[in-house]
C-alpha positions as CSV (number, residue, x, y, z in Angstrom):
1,M,73.7,94.7,67.0
2,A,74.8,96.4,69.9
3,T,72.9,97.2,72.8
4,L,73.6,100.9,73.3
5,S,71.0,101.2,76.1
6,M,67.9,99.9,78.1
7,F,65.1,102.6,80.1
8,Y,62.0,101.6,81.2
9,G,61.6,98.1,79.4
10,I,63.0,99.6,76.1
11,I,65.8,98.0,74.6
12,V,67.5,100.1,72.1
13,K,70.3,99.3,69.9
14,M,72.0,99.9,66.6
15,N,74.1,97.9,63.3
16,K,75.1,99.5,60.3
17,E,73.4,98.5,57.5
18,D,73.8,99.6,53.6
19,R,69.9,99.2,52.2
20,E,67.1,101.7,52.4
21,P,66.2,103.2,54.3
22,H,68.9,101.6,56.6
23,H,71.8,103.2,55.4
24,K,71.7,106.5,57.1
25,P,72.3,106.6,60.7
26,H,69.4,105.2,62.9
27,V,68.5,102.9,65.9
28,H,66.4,100.0,66.9
29,G,64.1,100.0,69.1
30,W,62.2,97.0,71.2
31,H,59.7,97.0,73.6
32,A,56.6,94.7,74.7
33,G,57.1,92.6,71.3
34,R,57.1,95.8,69.1
35,Q,60.4,96.7,67.3
36,A,60.6,100.6,65.5
37,S,63.8,102.0,63.7
38,F,64.4,105.5,64.5
39,D,66.2,108.5,62.3
40,I,69.2,110.0,64.6
41,E,69.2,112.9,62.6
42,T,65.3,113.6,62.8
43,G,63.9,111.1,65.6
44,E,61.2,109.9,63.1
45,V,60.1,106.3,62.7
46,I,61.7,105.1,59.5
47,A,60.7,101.3,59.3
48,G,58.1,99.4,62.3
49,S,56.4,100.8,65.2
50,M,55.8,100.8,68.9
51,D,53.3,102.1,71.3
52,A,53.2,106.0,71.3
53,D,54.4,106.5,74.6
54,D,57.4,104.0,73.9
55,E,58.0,106.5,70.7
56,A,58.2,109.5,72.1
57,M,60.3,107.8,74.7
58,V,63.0,106.9,72.7
59,R,62.8,110.2,70.3
60,A,63.5,112.1,73.8
61,W,66.6,109.8,74.5
62,I,67.6,110.2,70.7
63,K,67.6,114.0,71.1
64,I,69.5,114.0,74.6
65,H,72.1,111.6,73.0
66,R,72.1,112.6,69.4
67,E,75.6,113.3,69.4
68,E,76.9,110.2,71.0
69,L,74.6,108.4,68.2
70,F,76.4,109.9,65.3
71,A,79.7,108.5,67.2
72,N,78.5,105.0,67.9
73,W,77.4,105.2,64.3
74,K,81.0,105.8,62.7
75,L,83.0,103.7,65.4
76,L,80.3,100.6,65.0
77,S,80.8,100.9,60.8
78,E,84.2,101.9,60.6
79,E,85.6,100.1,63.8
80,G,83.0,97.3,64.6
81,T,83.0,98.5,68.0
82,F,80.6,100.7,70.0
83,F,80.1,102.1,73.7
84,K,77.2,101.9,75.7
85,V,74.8,105.7,76.2
86,E,73.3,106.5,79.5
87,P,69.4,105.3,79.9
88,L,66.6,107.9,79.7
89,R,66.1,108.7,83.1
């Protein structure tokens, strides 16, 4: 799984998965032993859960970097490569 960014103790990763609900573009956020998967298009949690503040930060980060995340999704699924994304500041 590719680590795209880290901010405020949150680690955001991405990998391509073909099965529901993970076949659509998404990222995984980890913090304090909790994990959630977020739809890149909507920012909605599609699996798991994190503290509300952590989820809000990941959603904000997704909103800021949506185009980069879609580009990374395509790169990762087609070529197996990715690029780092700026952290939330």
